[in-house]
C-alpha positions in Angstrom: 0.2 0.4 -0.2 1.4 3.5 -0.8 4.4 2.0 -2.5 3.7 3.0 -6.1 2.4 6.3 -5.4 3.7 9.2 -7.2 2.8 11.7 -5.0 4.2 12.9 -1.7 2.1 11.9 1.7 -0.3 14.4 2.6 -2.5 13.5 5.8 -3.5 14.5 9.6 -3.5 11.5 11.8 -5.1 12.2 15.1 -4.7 9.5 18.0 -6.2 9.4 21.1 -3.2 8.7 24.1 -4.0 7.8 27.4 -2.0 9.3 30.5 0.4 11.1 27.8 2.2 14.1 29.8 4.9 16.4 29.1 8.4 15.3 29.8 10.0 17.6 32.8 13.6 17.4 33.4 13.3 15.8 37.0 11.7 12.9 35.6 14.0 12.7 32.0 16.2 9.6 32.2 19.2 8.8 29.2 16.4 6.5 27.9 14.3 8.8 26.8 16.9 10.7 25.0 17.5 7.3 23.5 13.5 7.2 22.0 13.7 10.7 21.1 16.9 10.3 18.3 15.1 7.4 17.4 12.1 8.9 16.9 13.9 11.6 15.0 15.8 9.3 12.7 12.3 7.3 11.9 10.8 10.5 10.9 13.4 11.8 8.8 14.0 8.0 7.2 10.6 8.7 6.0 11.6 12.1 4.5 9.6 14.2 6.6 11.6 17.5 8.3 9.4 18.7 11.5 11.0 22.1 11.7 9.8 22.4 15.1 11.3 20.2 17.3 11.8 21.4 20.8 10.9 20.0 24.3 7.4 20.9 24.2 6.6 18.9 21.2 7.6 15.3 23.0 5.5 13.4 25.3 5.6 10.4 27.0 3.0 7.7 28.1 2.9 6.2 31.6 4.3 3.4 29.5 7.4 5.2 28.3 5.8 5.3 24.8 8.0 8.9 23.6 5.7 10.9 20.9 6.3 13.1 18.7 3.7 16.2 18.5 2.4 19.3 16.6 3.6 18.5 12.8 2.2 21.7 11.4 5.4 23.2 9.9 6.6 19.6 8.7 7.4 19.4 5.1 7.9 16.0 3.1 10.6 15.3 0.2 10.9 12.8 -2.1 14.6 11.0 -2.8 15.2 12.8 -6.0 14.7 16.5 -4.6 16.2 16.6 -1.5 19.6 18.2 -0.7 22.6 16.7 1.3 22.1 19.7 3.9 17.9 18.9 4.6 19.0 15.0 4.5 21.3 15.7 7.7 
């Protein structure tokens, strides 16, 4: 599904996440940073540039799931038009 699409994705996805809270420095662990980096790498691999990475856009669930929010400034790219700088 979507593998042979010729257009870039364009969608709004809404998910209600139970017990989600903003991450505060007093409960910040090294594992959270590792998960944040994994989330950013996954989004970048999908050729999406978030363009608004800041602490308040990262949330954590009671099960320690890390969620990145607020994609209103995000941009998508295809492999043919992305520059090396954008890829970094």
